[in-house]
C-alpha positions, 0 to 999 in steps of 0.5 A: 214289781220290775222286768224279769231276767232269765239269765240263761238266755242272756248273750250280753248283746247289750241292746236292752241297756242302750234301749232303757230310757231311764238307765235301769239296765247294765251288763255285769260279767257279760250278763244283764242286770236291773236296778229295781229303783229305777225300772219303770216297767215300760217294756222297751227292753223286752221288745228289743231283746233277741233271745227273750231273756226279759219279760214283763210281769202284769201290771196295772196300766196306770203304774208307769204314770204315777211312779217316780223314776227315781234319782239318776233317771233321764226324765221325771214322768210326773211332769206333764208330757209335751204334746208331740210326746203324747202324739207318739204315745198314742200312735198318731201320724208319723210326721208328728213322731219325726217332729219330735225326733229331729229337733235334738240340739238346742231346739235346732232342726236337722234335715236332709240326707247327705252323701260325701262324694269321695274324690281323690287324685282325679278319681271318684270312689264308685261307692259314692254313686252306690250311696247316692242310690241308697240315699235316694230311698232314705230321703224319700222314706223320710220326706227330705232332699238328697244332697252331695257334698264335694270337697277337694281342689278343681272338682268341677268334673264331679258335679255333673256326675253327682247330679246324674247319679241323683243328688238334688243339691250339691255343696262344694268346697274347692280349695288348693289346700284340699288338693291331696287328702289329709285328715285335718283339713277334710275334717274341718271342711266337712265339719263346717258344712254340717254345722252350717246346714245341719243335715239329718243323715250323712253317709260315706263309703267305708273306704280308707278315706271314709274310715279315717275322716268320718270318725274325726268329723263325728267327734267334732260334731259330737254325734255317733258313727256306725262303721261298715254298715251293710244294710240301711233303712228307716224305722217306719215309726220313729223315722230314725236311720236303722244301721245294720252291720255284722257284729261278734265276728259276723255271728249276728247282725246288729241294728243301731240307732242314734236317738238323741244326737245329730247327724246320724252318720254311717260308713258303708262298705263298697259294692254292698249297695246297688249302683243307681241309674245314671241320668245324663243332663240331670240338673240340681242346685249348686252351693259353693262354700268358702274354706277359711283355712290356710296351709299354715293351719295344718301340721301334716304335709303330703311329700309325694303320692305313689300309686299302687300297681297292685291289682289287689288294691282295687279288689272292690272294683274287680269285674271278675274274681277267682277266689281260693280257700283252704280247700286248694291245700297248699300255697303252690297250688294257687298257680291253678287259680292264677292261671285261670285268672290270667286267661279270664283277665280276673283278680285273684283273691281268697278267703280269711283261712287262705290269708291267715295261712300266709298264701295271699296278702290281706288286701286280697281277702274277701269277707267280713274282715276283708273286702266286700265285693260285687263282681260280674263273676265270682269263681270260688275254688276250695271255699266252704262258705263261712258266713263271714265270707258269704257276707263279702261276696254273695251279691256278686252277679254270678257265683260259680263254686268248686268244692268236693263237699256237696254240703258246703255252704257256698253251694247254697248261694252259687248260681252253678255249683261243681262238686268234685276234685278241683285239681281236675276241674280248674285245669279243664276250665282253664283250657276250655276258656283259653280255647274259646278266647283264642277262637273269639267266641267267649262272652 
């Protein structure tokens, strides 16, 4: 007897394959198959299957205790179970479960939540402070300290800010080689800290820097990395980091666990998490570490840094956004949105459809395959509201949607929905805002 499979329901997500402790499941031509010689009917695959493809036939309670998992399985159930595993199986306290999870590499214990504070060209990426707020929740859930990591040159100004946003301890590597961001030296600096202090969880923003250096760090320490997360949490039973991100083009939300390697690493999209409260004068422990490398140790050099003047390059920091979709009809009609944006001091953006039509640049795209934004005001003009777009803007403080379709999905998330002809509505809004600003009565 083995796990039963209804292949008509299988979507090929692979969740069961990852969950199986004895490698009895596999995907063949996009559908799950089971190896009866390996399956121990533990039921873990059944619990994680999102479509009820798998089911477990009735079996005697003692079957899995006496059965040899067979060649190629990860462990032999004939061997006595460690006490901590017995506690886990019997549902004892969560702290006992966690003690079984965290010593994963040669018996070493990994502890602490780290946030890599991105500091480049004299500026801190705001997502670093957002992650300190989220990191505080994770650290409280597993009972450990929240730490910040600062690498760069002449970084003293960053330290009090990191404490103010909630870090209890800050690790600092300040060295001239780290003055300008390069993958190699930054990866070496972060990796050295990780190997020495062994954090359980490390977070960084899914910025250009985060997407570049974090995979290098994960490779060096031989652990997993979940990119572009939108939700983080702690599993109440195992105390593992739940890393949730859109998958299959945004059609499903996948929650990923890193069960056997440490640290657990995630990059998180800017503007997804709320900014924590800043407490002036908050203090903590400061640890300075040496950097044992010289300029000659690295192959790449920074010849010149050229700042961008494009507003779209800072879309995730915009306070007011005017976004257009295919409903605007043609590229020439974007002038209506540009005029409104100019009056409000807003940043122009668009949906994936508008970008693929060639009306806007890719760095102006809001959504799952673009930029996640969290402005104070988001004005959507001619955007229907596909789920991929909503993922990127639904946490905006205030949403105004203009659409001629009363059933448009974006109207369901908007604070104000205006149903009508955008070619009449947008110019009228622009004129009214201009008049109020001229008279100094606009908020």
